[in-house]
DRENKE-363974 format. One line per field, with one value per residue (C-alpha): y, z, x; residue in one letter. Coordinates in Angstrom, 1 decimal. Last residue first. Layout:
yy = [Y | ...];
zz = [Z | ...];
xx = [X | ...];
residuo = [A | ...];
***
This chain:
yy = [84.7 | 84.7 | 80.9 | 82.0 | 85.1 | 83.0 | 80.6 | 83.3 | 84.9 | 82.0 | 80.8 | 84.5 | 84.2 | 80.8 | 82.2 | 84.8 | 82.6 | 80.4 | 83.2 | 81.9 | 83.6 | 82.1 | 84.3 | 81.8 | 83.1 | 80.8 | 80.8 | 81.0 | 81.7 | 84.1 | 86.3 | 86.5 | 85.7 | 85.4 | 83.4 | 84.2 | 82.4 | 83.7 | 82.0 | 82.5 | 79.5 | 77.9 | 75.5 | 72.2 | 70.9 | 67.4 | 67.4 | 67.2 | 69.7 | 72.4 | 72.0 | 69.1 | 70.4 | 69.5 | 71.8 | 74.7 | 76.5 | 80.1 | 81.8 | 85.4 | 85.8 | 83.3 | 84.9 | 82.7 | 82.5 | 79.4 | 76.8 | 78.6 | 79.9 | 77.1 | 74.8 | 76.9 | 76.9 | 73.2 | 72.6 | 74.9 | 73.6 | 70.0 | 67.8 | 65.6 | 66.0 | 64.0 | 60.5 | 61.6 | 61.3 | 65.5 | 65.8 | 62.8 | 59.9 | 59.2 | 58.8 | 60.6 | 63.1 | 64.0 | 63.9 | 66.2 | 69.0 | 70.5 | 73.8 | 72.7 | 69.1 | 70.4 | 73.1 | 70.7 | 70.8 | 72.8 | 75.0 | 74.4 | 73.8 | 72.6 | 74.7 | 74.0 | 71.8 | 72.0 | 74.9 | 76.8 | 79.8 | 80.5 | 79.4 | 80.6 | 84.1 | 84.7 | 85.2 | 82.5 | 81.2 | 78.4 | 76.3 | 73.1 | 73.3 | 71.6 | 74.5 | 76.8 | 78.2 | 81.3 | 81.4 | 84.3 | 83.8 | 86.3 | 88.4 | 91.3 | 92.1 | 89.6 | 91.1 | 94.5 | 94.3 | 92.4 | 95.3 | 97.7 | 96.1 | 95.3 | 99.2 | 100.4 | 99.7 | 102.8 | 104.6 | 102.0 | 102.0 | 105.8 | 108.8 | 111.2 | 111.7 | 112.9 | 109.3 | 107.3 | 108.8 | 107.7 | 110.0 | 108.6];
zz = [69.1 | 66.6 | 67.5 | 71.2 | 71.0 | 69.1 | 72.0 | 74.5 | 73.0 | 72.5 | 76.1 | 77.3 | 75.2 | 76.7 | 80.4 | 79.5 | 78.1 | 80.9 | 83.7 | 85.3 | 88.2 | 91.7 | 94.8 | 98.0 | 101.1 | 103.9 | 106.8 | 110.5 | 112.3 | 115.3 | 113.0 | 109.9 | 110.3 | 106.9 | 106.5 | 103.5 | 100.3 | 97.1 | 93.6 | 90.0 | 87.8 | 84.8 | 83.6 | 81.8 | 80.1 | 80.4 | 78.1 | 79.7 | 77.2 | 80.0 | 81.1 | 83.3 | 85.0 | 84.9 | 87.2 | 86.6 | 89.8 | 90.5 | 93.9 | 94.0 | 97.8 | 100.3 | 104.0 | 107.2 | 109.9 | 111.0 | 110.8 | 108.0 | 106.0 | 106.0 | 105.2 | 102.2 | 100.9 | 101.2 | 99.4 | 96.6 | 96.4 | 95.9 | 97.4 | 99.9 | 97.2 | 94.5 | 95.3 | 95.8 | 99.0 | 99.4 | 96.9 | 96.7 | 94.6 | 91.2 | 90.5 | 86.8 | 88.3 | 91.9 | 89.8 | 86.9 | 89.4 | 88.0 | 90.0 | 92.2 | 92.9 | 94.1 | 96.1 | 98.2 | 97.8 | 100.2 | 97.6 | 94.3 | 93.2 | 89.3 | 86.3 | 84.6 | 86.2 | 84.8 | 87.3 | 86.5 | 84.3 | 83.3 | 86.9 | 89.1 | 87.5 | 89.2 | 92.7 | 95.4 | 98.7 | 101.2 | 99.4 | 101.3 | 102.2 | 105.3 | 107.6 | 105.5 | 101.7 | 100.3 | 96.9 | 94.8 | 91.2 | 89.6 | 86.3 | 88.5 | 87.4 | 90.0 | 93.1 | 92.6 | 91.8 | 94.8 | 96.5 | 95.5 | 96.0 | 100.0 | 100.0 | 102.9 | 100.9 | 99.2 | 102.2 | 102.6 | 98.7 | 99.3 | 98.1 | 95.9 | 94.4 | 91.0 | 89.5 | 92.4 | 91.4 | 94.3 | 97.2 | 100.6];
xx = [126.1 | 123.1 | 122.0 | 122.5 | 120.2 | 117.6 | 117.6 | 117.7 | 114.9 | 112.9 | 113.3 | 112.2 | 109.0 | 108.2 | 108.7 | 106.6 | 103.6 | 103.9 | 103.6 | 100.2 | 100.1 | 98.9 | 98.0 | 97.5 | 96.4 | 96.4 | 93.7 | 93.7 | 90.2 | 89.5 | 87.7 | 90.2 | 94.3 | 95.5 | 99.0 | 100.8 | 101.6 | 102.9 | 103.2 | 105.1 | 103.7 | 104.9 | 102.3 | 103.3 | 100.3 | 98.3 | 95.1 | 91.8 | 90.0 | 89.7 | 93.3 | 95.3 | 98.2 | 102.1 | 104.2 | 106.8 | 107.7 | 108.6 | 108.5 | 107.1 | 106.9 | 106.3 | 105.2 | 106.4 | 103.4 | 105.2 | 102.2 | 100.1 | 103.0 | 104.9 | 101.7 | 101.2 | 104.6 | 105.0 | 101.8 | 102.4 | 106.2 | 105.2 | 107.7 | 105.9 | 102.7 | 104.5 | 103.6 | 100.1 | 98.3 | 98.0 | 95.6 | 93.3 | 94.7 | 93.6 | 97.3 | 96.8 | 94.5 | 96.3 | 99.8 | 98.4 | 97.2 | 94.0 | 93.8 | 90.8 | 91.9 | 95.7 | 94.1 | 91.7 | 87.7 | 86.0 | 84.7 | 84.9 | 81.4 | 81.4 | 80.5 | 84.0 | 86.3 | 89.8 | 90.5 | 93.3 | 92.9 | 89.2 | 88.0 | 90.7 | 90.2 | 87.0 | 88.4 | 88.6 | 87.2 | 87.2 | 89.5 | 90.6 | 94.7 | 93.8 | 95.1 | 91.8 | 92.7 | 91.7 | 92.8 | 93.5 | 94.3 | 96.0 | 94.8 | 93.0 | 89.3 | 87.8 | 89.7 | 89.4 | 85.5 | 85.2 | 87.0 | 84.9 | 81.7 | 82.9 | 83.4 | 85.3 | 88.1 | 88.0 | 89.4 | 92.4 | 92.9 | 93.7 | 91.7 | 92.9 | 89.4 | 88.0 | 88.2 | 86.6 | 83.3 | 81.1 | 82.7 | 83.0];
residuo = [X | X | X | X | X | X | X | X | X | X | X | X | X | X | X | X | X | X | X | X | X | X | X | X | X | X | X | X | X | X | X | X | X | X | X | X | X | X | X | X | X | X | X | X | X | X | X | X | X | X | X | X | X | X | X | X | X | X | X | X | X | X | X | X | X | X | X | X | X | X | X | X | X | X | X | X | X | X | X | X | X | X | X | X | X | X | X | X | X | X | X | X | X | X | X | X | X | X | X | X | X | X | X | X | X | X | X | X | X | X | X | X | X | X | X | X | X | X | X | X | X | X | X | X | X | X | X | X | X | X | X | X | X | X | X | X | X | X | X | X | X | X | X | X | X | X | X | X | X | X | X | X | X | X | X | X | X | X | X | X | X | X | X | X | X | X | X | X];
***
């Protein structure tokens, strides 16, 4: 494989032979990518998780449940483990991840609004777009969850709709 990719017409399948290249891609996209096990515990993640969703700076997040890792307000408010709060049974993220794991059913670009705690310990509603799918690797089954914070886009859309309604 050539080292200067600007002068090639290589497909990602060729470039993907480099783990360095794949790590650079994963850590430079804006979406959070999490690899979860059957218990919804974090096994791997990319850098955007730390800057967008995690309310725990400089803490080891591996082997913690998804809700705890992303700062789920219900988990923090109720001081319960992820999976044991009053809202866990209705959590779209949880349901989709488990559906993907159990039934090999992919979920694409679903949208939700949920409360999370940010770095300052303030509860904020975030609008998220998420996808989940089963990810078999080395005889084990995992769930890939991709989270995108679309809060700013939703707020802009709401503002435009509000302005449009007021001028109609």
